[in-house]
C-alpha positions in Angstrom: 0.0 0.0 0.0 1.2 3.5 -0.9 0.2 6.2 1.6 0.1 9.8 0.4 0.3 12.4 3.2 -0.8 15.8 2.0 -2.9 18.9 2.4 -5.8 18.9 -0.1 -5.1 21.8 -2.5 -5.2 22.7 -6.2 -2.4 20.2 -6.9 -3.2 17.2 -4.6 -7.0 17.2 -5.0 -7.0 16.6 -8.8 -4.0 14.2 -8.2 -6.1 12.1 -5.9 -9.0 11.9 -8.3 -6.8 11.1 -11.3 -4.8 8.4 -9.6 -7.9 6.7 -8.2 -10.6 7.3 -10.8 -8.8 7.6 -14.1 -5.5 5.8 -13.8 -7.1 3.4 -11.3 -3.8 2.8 -9.6 -4.2 0.1 -7.0 -3.2 0.3 -3.4 -3.3 4.1 -3.0 -4.3 5.5 0.4 -4.5 9.2 1.2 -4.2 10.9 4.5 -5.2 14.5 4.3 -4.7 17.3 6.8 -8.0 19.1 7.4 -11.7 18.4 7.7 -13.7 16.7 5.0 -16.2 18.7 3.1 -19.1 17.5 0.9 -16.6 17.1 -2.0 -15.2 14.0 -0.2 -18.4 12.4 0.9 -18.0 9.4 -1.4 -14.2 9.5 -1.6 -12.6 6.1 -1.3 -9.3 5.4 0.5 -9.2 8.8 2.2 -8.7 9.4 5.9 -8.2 12.7 7.7 -6.0 14.3 10.4 -8.6 16.6 11.7 -7.9 20.2 12.6 -7.3 21.8 15.0 -5.1 18.8 15.6 -5.0 19.2 19.4 -8.7 18.8 19.7 -8.4 15.2 18.6 -4.7 14.6 19.3 -4.9 11.0 20.4 -7.2 9.9 17.5 -5.0 11.9 15.0 -1.8 10.3 16.2 -3.3 6.8 16.3 -4.6 7.2 12.7 -1.2 8.4 11.5 0.7 5.6 13.3 -1.7 2.9 12.1 -1.6 4.0 8.4 2.1 4.7 8.2 2.9 1.4 9.9 0.9 -0.6 7.3 2.2 1.4 4.3 4.9 -0.1 2.1 5.8 3.3 0.8 4.8 6.7 2.2 4.7 9.8 -0.1 5.1 13.1 1.8 3.7 15.9 -0.4 5.6 19.2 0.5 5.7 19.7 4.3 2.4 18.2 5.5 2.5 16.9 9.1 6.3 17.3 9.6 5.9 17.1 13.4 4.1 13.7 13.1 6.9 12.3 10.9 9.4 13.4 13.5 7.5 11.5 16.2 7.8 8.3 14.3 11.3 8.5 12.7 11.5 4.8 11.8 9.0 5.4 8.9 11.3 7.9 7.2 13.4 5.5 5.2 10.3 4.3 3.4 9.2 7.9 2.8 9.6 9.7 -0.5 9.4 13.5 -0.3 7.7 15.3 -3.2 9.8 18.5 -3.4 7.7 21.5 -4.2 10.5 24.0 -4.0 9.4 26.7 -1.6 9.8 24.5 1.4 13.3 23.7 0.3 14.4 27.3 -0.1 12.6 28.2 3.1 15.3 26.2 5.0 17.8 29.0 4.3 18.7 31.5 7.0 16.3 30.4 9.6 17.3 28.5 12.7 14.0 28.3 14.5 13.0 25.0 16.2 10.5 24.2 13.5 13.0 24.8 10.7 15.5 22.5 12.4 12.8 19.9 12.9 11.9 20.1 9.2 15.6 19.7 8.2 16.0 16.7 10.4 12.9 15.0 8.9 13.9 15.8 5.3 17.4 14.6 6.0 16.1 11.1 6.9 13.8 10.4 3.9 14.8 7.7 1.5 13.8 9.3 -1.8 13.0 12.6 -3.4 10.3 12.9 -6.0 10.7 15.7 -8.5 11.0 16.5 -12.2 13.9 18.8 -11.4 17.0 16.8 -10.6 18.8 19.9 -9.4 16.2 20.3 -6.5 17.1 16.7 -5.3 20.8 17.5 -5.6 20.3 20.8 -3.8 18.3 19.1 -1.0 21.0 16.5 -0.5 23.7 19.2 -0.5 21.9 21.4 2.0 20.8 18.6 4.3 24.0 16.5 4.0 21.7 13.6 3.0 21.9 10.9 0.3 18.3 10.4 -0.8 17.6 8.7 -4.1 16.1 10.8 -6.9 12.9 9.5 -8.5 11.7 11.3 -11.6 8.1 12.3 -12.0 6.2 15.3 -13.4 4.6 15.2 -9.9 1.2 16.7 -10.6 -1.2 17.2 -13.5 -0.3 20.9 -13.7 3.0 19.8 -15.1 1.5 17.4 -17.7 1.4 19.0 -21.2 0.1 18.3 -24.7 1.7 19.8 -27.8 -1.4 20.0 -30.0 -1.2 23.8 -29.9 2.6 24.1 -30.3 3.0 27.0 -32.8 6.2 29.1 -32.7 5.8 32.7 -34.1 8.1 34.9 -36.2 9.0 37.8 -34.0 10.5 39.8 -36.8 7.1 40.1 -38.6 5.3 41.7 -35.7 4.7 45.4 -35.4 4.8 45.3 -31.6 5.2 42.5 -29.1 3.1 41.4 -26.2 5.4 40.6 -23.3 4.5 38.8 -20.0 6.7 39.4 -17.0 6.7 37.2 -13.9 3.9 35.0 -12.6 2.8 36.1 -9.1 3.2 38.7 -6.3 6.1 36.7 -4.7 9.1 39.1 -4.5 11.2 36.2 -5.8 9.8 37.3 -9.3 12.3 40.2 -9.2 9.9 42.3 -11.4 11.8 45.5 -11.2 15.0 43.9 -12.6 12.9 42.7 -15.6 11.4 46.1 -16.1 14.9 47.6 -16.3 16.0 44.9 -18.8 13.2 45.7 -21.2 13.0 49.5 -20.7 15.5 50.3 -23.5 13.2 48.3 -25.9 9.9 50.0 -25.4 9.6 50.8 -29.1 9.4 47.0 -29.7 6.6 46.5 -27.2 2.8 47.0 -27.6 1.8 45.7 -24.1 3.5 44.4 -21.0 1.3 42.0 -19.0 2.1 41.4 -15.3 0.2 38.6 -13.6 -0.4 39.6 -10.0 -3.4 37.5 -9.1 -1.5 34.7 -7.3 0.3 35.1 -4.0 -0.4 37.0 -0.8 2.2 39.8 -0.9 -0.1 42.8 -1.2 2.5 45.4 -0.4 4.8 44.1 -3.0 1.9 44.0 -5.5 1.2 47.7 -4.9 4.8 48.5 -5.2 5.3 46.7 -8.5 2.1 48.1 -10.0 3.3 51.6 -9.2 6.7 51.0 -10.7 5.3 49.3 -13.8 2.9 52.2 -14.4 5.7 54.7 -13.9 8.1 53.0 -16.3 5.6 52.0 -19.0 2.5 54.1 -18.5 -0.5 52.7 -20.5 1.6 49.8 -22.0 1.7 48.2 -18.5 -1.3 45.9 -17.8 -1.8 44.2 -14.4 -3.6 40.9 -14.4 -5.1 40.7 -10.9 -8.1 38.4 -11.5 -7.8 34.6 -11.2 -8.5 32.7 -14.3 -9.4 29.0 -14.7 -6.7 26.9 -16.5 -8.3 27.0 -20.0 -8.9 30.8 -19.8 -5.3 31.4 -18.6 -4.0 29.2 -21.3 -5.8 31.3 -23.9 -4.4 34.4 -22.3 -0.8 33.3 -22.3 -1.1 32.0 -25.8 -1.5 35.7 -26.9 2.0 36.4 -25.5 5.0 36.7 -27.8 7.8 36.7 -25.2 7.8 35.7 -21.6 10.4 36.8 -19.1 11.1 35.4 -15.6 13.8 36.4 -13.2 13.1 34.2 -10.2 16.2 33.5 -8.2 14.9 30.0 -7.4 12.8 27.3 -8.9 9.3 28.6 -9.4 6.5 28.9 -11.9 7.2 25.5 -13.5 3.6 24.8 -14.3 3.1 27.9 -16.3 6.6 27.5 -17.9 5.7 24.1 -19.2 2.4 25.3 -20.5 4.2 28.2 -22.3 6.7 25.7 -23.8 3.8 23.6 -25.1 2.5 26.6 -27.0 5.9 27.3 -28.6 6.6 30.5 -26.7 10.0 32.1 -26.2 10.9 32.1 -22.5 13.8 34.0 -20.9 14.8 32.9 -17.4 17.4 33.5 -14.7 20.1 31.0 -15.6 21.2 30.6 -12.0 18.2 28.3 -11.0 17.7 24.6 -10.8 14.8 24.9 -13.2 16.9 26.5 -16.0 19.7 24.0 -15.4 17.3 21.1 -15.5 15.5 22.2 -18.6 18.6 23.0 -20.6 20.3 19.8 -19.5 17.4 17.8 -21.0 17.5 19.7 -24.2 14.8 22.3 -23.7 15.3 25.6 -25.4 14.9 28.4 -22.8 17.1 31.4 -22.8 19.3 33.4 -20.4 17.5 36.6 -19.8 20.8 38.5 -20.2 20.5 37.9 -23.9 17.8 40.6 -24.0 20.5 43.2 -23.3 22.5 41.9 -26.3 19.8 41.5 -28.9 16.6 43.1 -27.7 13.2 41.4 -27.8 12.2 41.4 -31.4 14.4 38.4 -32.3 13.6 34.8 -33.1 14.8 32.1 -30.9 15.0 28.4 -31.9 12.3 26.5 -29.9 11.4 23.6 -32.2 13.1 21.0 -30.0 10.8 21.8 -27.1 7.9 19.8 -28.6 9.8 16.5 -28.6 11.3 17.3 -25.1 7.8 17.9 -23.7 6.6 14.6 -25.1 9.6 12.8 -23.7 9.4 14.2 -20.1 5.9 15.7 -19.5 3.3 13.6 -21.3 0.3 11.8 -19.7 2.1 8.5 -20.4 5.2 9.6 -18.6 3.2 10.8 -15.7 1.3 7.6 -15.4 4.4 5.4 -15.7 6.3 7.4 -13.1 3.6 7.0 -10.4 3.2 3.3 -11.2 6.9 2.8 -10.7 6.9 4.9 -7.5 4.1 2.9 -6.0 5.7 -0.4 -6.9 9.0 0.5 -5.2 9.5 0.0 -1.5 
C-alpha cells in the first residue's frame, strides 16, 4: 500500500481523483490534513488528520501511526505533518518526499526550532520525487543527505500536450506582447525585468504582469506603481484569477515571456508556455533553468535581452519533442506506477 500524506489543495485534489478514478492505480491511500467537506463524501481510500489537531490529538496520532505502519511506501507531499513524521522516525526510510520548491528554499537563513525539525525530517527520507534533478541534488547538499532521486512530473499541472505548439516569427510583428513574472512573490524580481526591457519600449505593444496569485499585497502595490511609472499605458496588471483554460488562452497571446526568479518557481506555467511554442527568458542561476537546458529544452538566459533586444527569433522547435519525452500523460502515469511499486 502507498500512503500519500498531503494537504488537499489545487495540486493534490486533482492528483487524488486522477490516480484513483482515471489511472485506477491500486493500493493508493490518502491521509489529508484538514476536515472533510461534501466534496469528499464518497471518496474512497481517504482518511483525515482533523484540525485543529490538538482537539483530537490521540485519535489523529493513532490514525497516522496505524496507516504509516501498514504502508509499504509513504509519499510526503511538501511539508504536510512534519511534526508527526518526527515523532515516528522509523518510517522515514520508506518515505519519499515530493519536493515543491518553496519548502526547500525556506530552509535558508532560519534557525527556528520548526525549521531545524523540518531539516531533520527531510534529512532522513529515503527518496526525493521531483521533475527537477537539481532540486534533489540541492536538498541532499543542503541537508547532507543521500536520498535517491525518483523522476516524476509530480502533478497534473506539469503534464502537457503539444497540440497547440506553434512558434511565431517575432520579426514580422509590429509590436510585441510581453509577459513578466507570474505572481506577487518578491522572488519574481519584477523591477529587474522592467529595467531589462526599458530600452526596448519601441518594440513592445503591451507588458502584462500577472499579480493575481500570491499574498504579498504590499509588493503587488509597489510593482504596480513602478510598472505604471516605467511604461504608462503599456503596462497591464492581471489581478483576477482565471481557470486553466482561460489562462492558457491568455498566455497563448504572448510573444515573449520573461522570468527572473532567483529560485525554482512557476514551473507549471513555464511548461504550458513551452507547449505553446513561446520564447521564454529565465534566470540561468536556477535549478529549473539548469534542469530544462540539460534535458535539451530551449529556454534562454535573460541576459540575452541586453545583447539582442526582444524582437528576435529564438529556436524553440526542439521543445515539442522534449515535452513529449518528459511531461506527457504517459510519462506521468508510468512514473507513479513505478513509485508505487518500489518500497
